MMTF fields as JSON, N, C-alpha, C and O atoms, coordinates in Angstrom:
{
  "mmtfVersion": "1.0.0",
  "mmtfProducer": "UNKNOWN",
  "numBonds": 387,
  "numAtoms": 388,
  "numGroups": 97,
  "numChains": 1,
  "numModels": 1,
  "chainsPerModel": [1],
  "groupsPerChain": [97],
  "chainIdList": ["A"],
  "bondAtomList": [4, 2, 8, 6, 12, 10, 16, 14, 20, 18, 24, 22, 28, 26, 32, 30, 36, 34, 40, 38, 44, 42, 48, 46, 52, 50, 56, 54, 60, 58, 64, 62, 68, 66, 72, 70, 76, 74, 80, 78, 84, 82, 88, 86, 92, 90, 96, 94, 100, 98, 104, 102, 108, 106, 112, 110, 116, 114, 120, 118, 124, 122, 128, 126, 132, 130, 136, 134, 140, 138, 144, 142, 148, 146, 152, 150, 156, 154, 160, 158, 164, 162, 168, 166, 172, 170, 176, 174, 180, 178, 184, 182, 188, 186, 192, 190, 196, 194, 200, 198, 204, 202, 208, 206, 212, 210, 216, 214, 220, 218, 224, 222, 228, 226, 232, 230, 236, 234, 240, 238, 244, 242, 248, 246, 252, 250, 256, 254, 260, 258, 264, 262, 268, 266, 272, 270, 276, 274, 280, 278, 284, 282, 288, 286, 292, 290, 296, 294, 300, 298, 304, 302, 308, 306, 312, 310, 316, 314, 320, 318, 324, 322, 328, 326, 332, 330, 336, 334, 340, 338, 344, 342, 348, 346, 352, 350, 356, 354, 360, 358, 364, 362, 368, 366, 372, 370, 376, 374, 380, 378, 384, 382],
  "bondOrderList": [1, 1, 1, 1, 1, 1, 1, 1, 1, 1, 1, 1, 1, 1, 1, 1, 1, 1, 1, 1, 1, 1, 1, 1, 1, 1, 1, 1, 1, 1, 1, 1, 1, 1, 1, 1, 1, 1, 1, 1, 1, 1, 1, 1, 1, 1, 1, 1, 1, 1, 1, 1, 1, 1, 1, 1, 1, 1, 1, 1, 1, 1, 1, 1, 1, 1, 1, 1, 1, 1, 1, 1, 1, 1, 1, 1, 1, 1, 1, 1, 1, 1, 1, 1, 1, 1, 1, 1, 1, 1, 1, 1, 1, 1, 1, 1],
  "groupList": [{"groupName": "MET", "atomNameList": ["N", "CA", "C", "O"], "elementList": ["N", "C", "C", "O"], "formalChargeList": [0, 0, 0, 0], "bondAtomList": [1, 0, 2, 1, 3, 2], "bondOrderList": [1, 1, 2], "singleLetterCode": "M", "chemCompType": "L-PEPTIDE LINKING"}, {"groupName": "ALA", "atomNameList": ["N", "CA", "C", "O"], "elementList": ["N", "C", "C", "O"], "formalChargeList": [0, 0, 0, 0], "bondAtomList": [1, 0, 2, 1, 3, 2], "bondOrderList": [1, 1, 2], "singleLetterCode": "A", "chemCompType": "L-PEPTIDE LINKING"}, {"groupName": "ASP", "atomNameList": ["N", "CA", "C", "O"], "elementList": ["N", "C", "C", "O"], "formalChargeList": [0, 0, 0, 0], "bondAtomList": [1, 0, 2, 1, 3, 2], "bondOrderList": [1, 1, 2], "singleLetterCode": "D", "chemCompType": "L-PEPTIDE LINKING"}, {"groupName": "VAL", "atomNameList": ["N", "CA", "C", "O"], "elementList": ["N", "C", "C", "O"], "formalChargeList": [0, 0, 0, 0], "bondAtomList": [1, 0, 2, 1, 3, 2], "bondOrderList": [1, 1, 2], "singleLetterCode": "V", "chemCompType": "L-PEPTIDE LINKING"}, {"groupName": "SER", "atomNameList": ["N", "CA", "C", "O"], "elementList": ["N", "C", "C", "O"], "formalChargeList": [0, 0, 0, 0], "bondAtomList": [1, 0, 2, 1, 3, 2], "bondOrderList": [1, 1, 2], "singleLetterCode": "S", "chemCompType": "L-PEPTIDE LINKING"}, {"groupName": "GLU", "atomNameList": ["N", "CA", "C", "O"], "elementList": ["N", "C", "C", "O"], "formalChargeList": [0, 0, 0, 0], "bondAtomList": [1, 0, 2, 1, 3, 2], "bondOrderList": [1, 1, 2], "singleLetterCode": "E", "chemCompType": "L-PEPTIDE LINKING"}, {"groupName": "LEU", "atomNameList": ["N", "CA", "C", "O"], "elementList": ["N", "C", "C", "O"], "formalChargeList": [0, 0, 0, 0], "bondAtomList": [1, 0, 2, 1, 3, 2], "bondOrderList": [1, 1, 2], "singleLetterCode": "L", "chemCompType": "L-PEPTIDE LINKING"}, {"groupName": "ILE", "atomNameList": ["N", "CA", "C", "O"], "elementList": ["N", "C", "C", "O"], "formalChargeList": [0, 0, 0, 0], "bondAtomList": [1, 0, 2, 1, 3, 2], "bondOrderList": [1, 1, 2], "singleLetterCode": "I", "chemCompType": "L-PEPTIDE LINKING"}, {"groupName": "THR", "atomNameList": ["N", "CA", "C", "O"], "elementList": ["N", "C", "C", "O"], "formalChargeList": [0, 0, 0, 0], "bondAtomList": [1, 0, 2, 1, 3, 2], "bondOrderList": [1, 1, 2], "singleLetterCode": "T", "chemCompType": "L-PEPTIDE LINKING"}, {"groupName": "TYR", "atomNameList": ["N", "CA", "C", "O"], "elementList": ["N", "C", "C", "O"], "formalChargeList": [0, 0, 0, 0], "bondAtomList": [1, 0, 2, 1, 3, 2], "bondOrderList": [1, 1, 2], "singleLetterCode": "Y", "chemCompType": "L-PEPTIDE LINKING"}, {"groupName": "GLY", "atomNameList": ["N", "CA", "C", "O"], "elementList": ["N", "C", "C", "O"], "formalChargeList": [0, 0, 0, 0], "bondAtomList": [1, 0, 2, 1, 3, 2], "bondOrderList": [1, 1, 2], "singleLetterCode": "G", "chemCompType": "PEPTIDE LINKING"}, {"groupName": "LYS", "atomNameList": ["N", "CA", "C", "O"], "elementList": ["N", "C", "C", "O"], "formalChargeList": [0, 0, 0, 0], "bondAtomList": [1, 0, 2, 1, 3, 2], "bondOrderList": [1, 1, 2], "singleLetterCode": "K", "chemCompType": "L-PEPTIDE LINKING"}, {"groupName": "TRP", "atomNameList": ["N", "CA", "C", "O"], "elementList": ["N", "C", "C", "O"], "formalChargeList": [0, 0, 0, 0], "bondAtomList": [1, 0, 2, 1, 3, 2], "bondOrderList": [1, 1, 2], "singleLetterCode": "W", "chemCompType": "L-PEPTIDE LINKING"}, {"groupName": "GLN", "atomNameList": ["N", "CA", "C", "O"], "elementList": ["N", "C", "C", "O"], "formalChargeList": [0, 0, 0, 0], "bondAtomList": [1, 0, 2, 1, 3, 2], "bondOrderList": [1, 1, 2], "singleLetterCode": "Q", "chemCompType": "L-PEPTIDE LINKING"}, {"groupName": "ARG", "atomNameList": ["N", "CA", "C", "O"], "elementList": ["N", "C", "C", "O"], "formalChargeList": [0, 0, 0, 0], "bondAtomList": [1, 0, 2, 1, 3, 2], "bondOrderList": [1, 1, 2], "singleLetterCode": "R", "chemCompType": "L-PEPTIDE LINKING"}, {"groupName": "PRO", "atomNameList": ["N", "CA", "C", "O"], "elementList": ["N", "C", "C", "O"], "formalChargeList": [0, 0, 0, 0], "bondAtomList": [1, 0, 2, 1, 3, 2], "bondOrderList": [1, 1, 2], "singleLetterCode": "P", "chemCompType": "L-PEPTIDE LINKING"}, {"groupName": "PHE", "atomNameList": ["N", "CA", "C", "O"], "elementList": ["N", "C", "C", "O"], "formalChargeList": [0, 0, 0, 0], "bondAtomList": [1, 0, 2, 1, 3, 2], "bondOrderList": [1, 1, 2], "singleLetterCode": "F", "chemCompType": "L-PEPTIDE LINKING"}, {"groupName": "ASN", "atomNameList": ["N", "CA", "C", "O"], "elementList": ["N", "C", "C", "O"], "formalChargeList": [0, 0, 0, 0], "bondAtomList": [1, 0, 2, 1, 3, 2], "bondOrderList": [1, 1, 2], "singleLetterCode": "N", "chemCompType": "L-PEPTIDE LINKING"}],
  "groupTypeList": [0, 1, 1, 2, 3, 4, 5, 6, 4, 7, 8, 9, 8, 5, 2, 10, 7, 5, 3, 3, 11, 5, 6, 2, 11, 3, 7, 6, 4, 11, 10, 1, 12, 1, 8, 3, 7, 9, 11, 9, 13, 2, 12, 2, 14, 10, 11, 5, 3, 9, 10, 15, 2, 11, 9, 8, 7, 14, 14, 9, 13, 11, 14, 4, 10, 5, 9, 8, 13, 11, 4, 11, 16, 17, 7, 4, 4, 11, 2, 13, 1, 13, 11, 7, 7, 1, 1, 6, 13, 13, 12, 1, 2, 5, 5, 1, 10],
  "groupIdList": [1, 2, 3, 4, 5, 6, 7, 8, 9, 10, 11, 12, 13, 14, 15, 16, 17, 18, 19, 20, 21, 22, 23, 24, 25, 26, 27, 28, 29, 30, 31, 32, 33, 34, 35, 36, 37, 38, 39, 40, 41, 42, 43, 44, 45, 46, 47, 48, 49, 50, 51, 52, 53, 54, 55, 56, 57, 58, 59, 60, 61, 62, 63, 64, 65, 66, 67, 68, 69, 70, 71, 72, 73, 74, 75, 76, 77, 78, 79, 80, 81, 82, 83, 84, 85, 86, 87, 88, 89, 90, 91, 92, 93, 94, 95, 96, 97],
  "secStructList": [7, 5, 1, 1, 4, 4, 4, 7, 7, 7, 7, 3, 3, 3, 6, 6, 3, 3, 3, 3, 3, 3, 3, 3, 3, 3, 3, 3, 3, 7, 1, 1, 3, 3, 3, 3, 3, 3, 3, 3, 3, 3, 3, 3, 6, 6, 6, 6, 3, 3, 7, 7, 7, 3, 3, 3, 3, 3, 3, 3, 3, 3, 3, 6, 6, 3, 3, 3, 3, 3, 3, 3, 3, 3, 3, 7, 7, 2, 2, 2, 2, 2, 2, 2, 2, 2, 2, 2, 2, 2, 2, 2, 2, 2, 2, 2, 7],
  "xCoordList": [10.573, 10.074, 11.218, 12.305, 10.955, 11.937, 12.081, 11.133, 13.269, 13.529, 13.214, 12.941, 13.249, 12.981, 11.789, 11.682, 10.901, 9.684, 10.008, 9.244, 11.116, 11.47, 11.843, 11.861, 12.141, 12.494, 11.276, 11.404, 10.103, 8.902, 8.562, 8.726, 8.088, 7.761, 6.693, 6.583, 5.909, 4.944, 5.39, 4.666, 6.568, 7.097, 7.134, 7.582, 6.651, 6.6, 7.009, 6.47, 7.965, 8.462, 8.127, 8.287, 7.653, 7.29, 7.792, 7.503, 8.533, 9.085, 9.874, 9.818, 10.609, 11.437, 10.686, 11.284, 9.382, 8.566, 8.097, 7.581, 8.276, 7.799, 6.282, 5.817, 5.519, 4.068, 3.351, 2.226, 3.991, 3.497, 4.642, 5.672, 4.44, 5.483, 5.103, 4.14, 5.877, 5.654, 6.143, 7.296, 5.266, 5.61, 5.992, 6.84, 5.363, 5.634, 5.055, 4.227, 5.49, 4.911, 5.053, 5.972, 4.126, 4.172, 3.978, 3.012, 4.893, 4.801, 3.906, 4.255, 2.738, 1.774, 2.048, 1.785, 2.571, 2.937, 4.047, 4.17, 4.851, 5.968, 5.816, 5.006, 6.597, 6.591, 6.293, 6.552, 5.737, 5.394, 4.364, 4.362, 3.486, 2.544, 2.859, 2.965, 3.007, 3.306, 2.191, 1.622, 1.899, 0.894, 1.56, 2.193, 1.413, 2.043, 1.007, 0.256, 0.966, 0.113, 1.034, 2.046, 0.663, 1.463, 0.675, -0.547, 1.406, 0.895, 1.615, 2.837, 0.858, 1.472, 0.726, -0.336, 1.31, 0.681, 0.854, 1.87, -0.155, -0.085, 0.274, -0.138, 1.046, 1.411, 0.251, -0.25, -0.169, -1.219, -0.523, 0.025, -0.546, 0.164, -0.384, 0.374, -1.688, -2.304, -1.862, -1.532, -1.858, -1.496, -0.008, 0.506, 0.683, 2.103, 2.416, 3.366, 1.59, 1.794, 1.328, 0.611, 1.751, 1.26, -0.097, -0.345, -0.964, -2.306, -2.297, -1.235, -3.485, -3.605, -3.059, -2.905, -2.771, -2.304, -3.366, -4.563, -2.894, -3.753, -3.113, -1.97, -3.874, -3.402, -3.779, -4.814, -2.941, -3.232, -2.661, -1.594, -3.39, -2.936, -2.639, -3.478, -1.443, -1.023, -0.662, -0.065, -1.038, -0.673, 0.29, 0.061, 1.363, 2.389, 2.606, 2.487, 2.924, 3.276, 4.72, 5.151, 5.465, 6.859, 6.962, 6.581, 7.485, 7.696, 9.059, 9.433, 9.793, 11.135, 12.0, 12.818, 11.816, 12.655, 12.278, 12.974, 11.191, 10.77, 9.317, 8.473, 9.027, 7.656, 6.944, 7.498, 5.72, 4.874, 3.553, 2.956, 3.099, 1.829, 0.688, 0.607, -0.199, -1.345, -2.67, -3.63, -2.739, -3.977, -3.684, -2.618, -4.669, -4.532, -5.904, -6.904, -5.926, -7.13, -6.719, -5.9, -7.278, -6.971, -7.995, -9.201, -7.51, -8.36, -8.43, -7.414, -9.633, -9.79, -9.648, -9.422, -9.777, -9.714, -9.383, -9.439, -9.038, -8.796, -10.076, -10.028, -11.225, -12.508, -12.735, -13.13, -12.49, -12.66, -11.671, -12.023, -10.44, -9.438, -9.909, -9.763, -10.473, -10.964, -12.102, -12.191, -12.967, -14.073, -13.564, -14.092, -12.549, -11.943, -11.298, -11.458, -10.57, -9.931, -10.978, -10.801, -12.069, -13.123, -13.751, -13.981, -14.03, -14.629, -13.685, -14.102, -12.425, -11.447, -11.258, -11.156, -11.213, -11.044, -12.232, -12.058, -13.429, -14.631, -14.597, -14.869, -14.269, -14.221, -13.131, -13.345, -11.96, -10.873, -11.255, -10.942, -11.94, -12.388, -13.418, -13.405, -14.315, -15.333, -14.683, -15.118, -13.643, -12.928, -12.204, -12.154, -11.64, -10.864, -11.762, -11.331, -13.02, -13.936, -14.607, -15.406],
  "yCoordList": [-1.812, -1.215, -0.462, -1.006, 0.805, 1.575, 2.965, 3.509, 3.527, 4.866, 5.929, 7.078, 5.556, 6.481, 5.962, 4.761, 6.855, 6.446, 5.676, 4.795, 5.992, 5.299, 3.838, 3.048, 3.471, 2.087, 1.212, -0.009, 1.816, 1.048, 0.11, 0.46, -1.082, -2.095, -3.036, -3.232, -3.614, -4.635, -6.03, -7.003, -6.136, -7.444, -8.338, -7.927, -9.573, -10.501, -11.887, -12.403, -12.48, -13.814, -14.774, -14.458, -15.966, -16.996, -18.335, -18.704, -19.055, -20.356, -20.267, -21.175, -19.166, -18.999, -18.577, -18.481, -18.323, -17.91, -16.487, -16.155, -15.648, -14.27, -14.303, -14.333, -14.296, -14.453, -13.138, -13.146, -12.018, -10.706, -10.041, -9.704, -9.859, -9.279, -7.845, -7.599, -6.899, -5.485, -5.189, -5.462, -4.634, -4.313, -2.85, -2.519, -1.975, -0.545, 0.144, -0.428, 1.366, 2.163, 3.63, 4.038, 4.422, 5.871, 6.444, 6.115, 7.292, 7.95, 9.166, 10.099, 9.152, 10.241, 11.37, 12.532, 11.048, 12.083, 11.557, 10.356, 12.501, 12.179, 12.993, 13.917, 12.641, 13.394, 12.485, 11.283, 13.07, 12.275, 11.211, 10.119, 11.541, 10.571, 10.447, 11.453, 9.227, 8.985, 8.134, 7.262, 8.413, 7.639, 7.1, 7.847, 5.796, 5.142, 4.258, 3.547, 4.305, 3.393, 2.389, 2.76, 1.128, 0.041, -0.718, -0.848, -1.204, -2.175, -3.477, -3.493, -4.571, -5.823, -7.034, -6.906, -8.205, -9.481, -10.445, -10.428, -11.29, -12.364, -13.67, -13.919, -14.498, -15.822, -16.783, -16.889, -17.473, -18.49, -19.836, -20.393, -20.354, -21.609, -22.794, -23.676, -22.82, -23.929, -23.991, -25.06, -22.852, -22.789, -22.546, -22.71, -22.152, -21.824, -20.739, -20.84, -19.702, -18.51, -17.29, -17.413, -16.118, -14.894, -14.554, -14.76, -14.033, -13.646, -12.296, -11.755, -11.759, -10.478, -9.335, -9.456, -8.225, -7.034, -6.563, -6.59, -6.133, -5.56, -4.254, -3.949, -3.493, -2.189, -2.016, -2.512, -1.316, -1.042, 0.316, 0.712, 1.017, 2.306, 2.091, 1.584, 2.48, 2.276, 3.62, 4.487, 3.775, 4.952, 4.509, 3.511, 5.258, 4.955, 6.166, 7.311, 5.896, 6.954, 6.751, 5.635, 7.861, 7.781, 8.114, 9.198, 7.157, 7.325, 6.759, 5.682, 7.486, 7.054, 6.718, 5.799, 7.47, 7.31, 6.17, 5.932, 5.453, 4.314, 4.466, 4.916, 4.087, 4.094, 2.798, 1.706, 2.944, 1.81, 1.947, 3.023, 0.858, 0.899, 1.11, 0.446, 2.055, 2.355, 1.98, 1.66, 2.014, 1.634, 1.248, 1.542, 0.575, 0.196, 0.082, -0.174, 0.279, 0.073, -0.727, -0.268, -1.911, -2.754, -2.515, -2.565, -2.259, -2.093, -3.467, -4.012, -4.025, -5.447, -5.854, -7.028, -4.897, -5.272, -4.053, -2.915, -4.312, -3.199, -2.407, -1.189, -3.086, -2.403, -1.413, -0.271, -1.845, -0.945, 0.219, 1.356, -0.059, 0.999, 2.035, 3.236, 1.579, 2.5, 3.366, 4.545, 2.8, 3.559, 4.626, 5.737, 4.283, 5.247, 6.378, 7.55, 6.027, 7.034, 7.962, 9.18, 7.396, 8.199, 9.162, 10.326, 8.693, 9.555, 10.69, 11.846, 10.369, 11.39, 12.402, 13.604, 11.903, 12.801, 13.745, 14.935, 13.221, 14.054, 15.142, 16.308, 14.769, 15.746, 16.782, 17.967, 16.355, 17.296, 18.262, 19.45, 17.742, 18.593, 19.61, 20.757, 19.201, 20.107, 21.243, 22.39, 20.932, 21.955, 22.923, 24.122, 22.405, 23.243, 24.171, 25.244, 23.758, 24.491, 25.608, 26.301],
  "zCoordList": [12.561, 11.326, 10.654, 10.46, 10.298, 9.553, 10.162, 10.728, 10.039, 10.549, 9.504, 9.85, 8.234, 7.132, 6.328, 6.079, 5.924, 5.214, 3.93, 3.534, 3.283, 2.038, 2.273, 1.329, 3.514, 3.853, 4.139, 4.233, 4.278, 4.578, 3.432, 2.263, 3.769, 2.763, 3.319, 4.529, 2.403, 2.816, 2.392, 2.606, 1.794, 1.417, 2.657, 3.728, 2.482, 3.602, 3.123, 2.144, 3.822, 3.485, 4.616, 5.794, 4.224, 5.195, 4.669, 3.53, 5.48, 5.086, 3.783, 2.953, 3.606, 2.417, 1.167, 0.096, 1.279, 0.13, 0.351, 1.417, -0.656, -0.593, -0.811, -1.95, 0.279, 0.188, -0.117, -0.618, 0.18, -0.248, -0.988, -0.404, -2.287, -3.138, -3.481, -4.208, -2.943, -3.235, -4.66, -4.994, -5.485, -6.862, -7.04, -7.869, -6.259, -6.367, -5.14, -4.431, -4.893, -3.821, -4.151, -4.86, -3.624, -3.758, -2.364, -1.677, -1.957, -0.655, -0.84, -1.563, -0.179, -0.314, 0.665, 0.355, 1.842, 2.81, 3.711, 3.951, 4.203, 5.095, 6.368, 6.439, 7.36, 8.609, 9.77, 9.714, 10.846, 12.026, 11.669, 12.237, 10.72, 10.148, 8.667, 7.965, 8.194, 6.783, 6.176, 6.832, 4.916, 4.181, 2.922, 2.175, 2.694, 1.549, 0.871, 1.539, -0.463, -1.223, -1.918, -2.513, -1.83, -2.388, -3.46, -3.388, -4.438, -5.416, -5.075, -4.921, -4.958, -4.526, -5.089, -5.698, -4.87, -5.221, -4.061, -3.366, -3.862, -2.864, -3.556, -4.689, -2.865, -3.353, -3.112, -1.993, -4.151, -4.048, -3.864, -4.816, -2.644, -2.346, -3.132, -3.537, -3.347, -4.07, -5.526, -6.041, -6.174, -7.595, -7.803, -8.909, -6.732, -6.774, -7.796, -8.572, -7.773, -8.619, -7.821, -6.828, -8.277, -7.669, -8.264, -9.452, -7.415, -7.827, -8.533, -8.842, -8.785, -9.481, -8.631, -7.415, -9.301, -8.604, -7.618, -7.901, -6.46, -5.423, -4.968, -5.311, -4.19, -3.744, -2.28, -1.836, -1.538, -0.14, 0.235, -0.234, 1.085, 1.611, 3.086, 3.83, 3.501, 4.888, 5.526, 4.887, 6.8, 7.588, 8.674, 9.358, 8.823, 9.801, 10.704, 10.268, 11.96, 12.894, 13.312, 13.603, 13.337, 13.751, 15.23, 15.674, 15.978, 17.415, 17.762, 17.297, 18.576, 18.997, 17.794, 17.845, 16.705, 15.524, 14.599, 13.613, 14.886, 14.073, 13.637, 14.413, 12.389, 11.896, 12.298, 12.177, 12.772, 13.129, 12.378, 12.358, 11.763, 11.042, 12.026, 13.059, 11.685, 12.545, 11.895, 12.596, 10.574, 9.902, 8.464, 7.923, 7.856, 6.455, 5.819, 6.49, 4.513, 3.72, 2.496, 1.701, 2.34, 1.193, 0.091, 0.33, -1.102, -2.277, -2.919, -3.352, -2.98, -3.259, -4.721, -5.013, -5.649, -7.061, -7.914, -7.447, -9.164, -10.099, -10.315, -10.487, -10.308, -10.477, -9.33, -9.564, -8.11, -6.97, -7.061, -6.749, -7.486, -7.645, -8.662, -8.436, -9.778, -10.805, -10.274, -10.615, -9.448, -8.868, -7.895, -7.85, -7.131, -6.208, -7.002, -6.661, -8.063, -8.916, -9.516, -9.514, -10.032, -10.661, -9.665, -9.992, -8.453, -7.438, -7.056, -6.982, -6.816, -6.454, -7.581, -7.337, -8.817, -9.964, -10.092, -10.352, -9.912, -9.987, -8.91, -9.197, -7.69, -6.603, -6.84, -6.586, -7.324, -7.597, -8.71, -8.644, -9.743, -10.849, -10.374, -10.821, -9.469, -8.933, -8.152, -8.25, -7.377, -6.61, -7.522, -7.249, -8.612, -9.543, -10.344, -10.765, -10.558, -11.417, -10.764, -11.393]
}
């Protein structure tokens, strides 16, 4: 894996094709446990194009100087992402008020 959280990536190449293309990432937390949210696209072999944007949240644990993925949550669509954003925003606003 990676020794530094900034080196973590979900890019994946198979048979010379980048089948998971990382578009962006935001590091949500660092340390012994790191949380990263990624924006990515999957390669559609049938159509030979990248599919729609997707999102995933990954948790990593650092052991012996290397980060290892421990869990993940895939956000299946932009609609689901918007619902998550709305819920979090509502809860954050309630706490602030």
